[in-house]
C-alpha angles and dihedrals in degrees: 000000000000111000101190085215093127094048106043133051112234090248090057093058092040093049092047091050092049091049094049091051090059092063109106091217092057116088093179146331115263129206091220128239127252088355105046121215105206141126112224115214131174106292096350147044137225108223120211098021128088119177118188132165089262104042152348119244124191125185119203149173110236122219115243117270096022116127111235091233090058090048093052091044092052094046095045093046088056099041101039093077089054098041098079093229094310119134115258118225118197118205117195102209099172148350121243111214118217093250095050123090095191130041113275092237124052119241118270124273119303119253 
């Protein structure tokens, strides 16, 4: 697992996570599955955000009924100003159905 801890300041990952959560199409951030998307920081982790020197990756749970293109547009518009010119990859990890309060799949394994 690439933590991105050496490439990103804690505030970068935290700011990106906060920005992603403001997108109406995003139900939640998700730590990924077999390929975790996390930033490891001293004593904690930021699930759903991975910042490296080459790119920013976010993993999300999309709200039901939202077109994927709308989701990616919303996420990229919020993250691009924080990405320092790096490409922003959006990974859709799960779909949250209208009747669900939590994502259908549990987050990836803990570090």
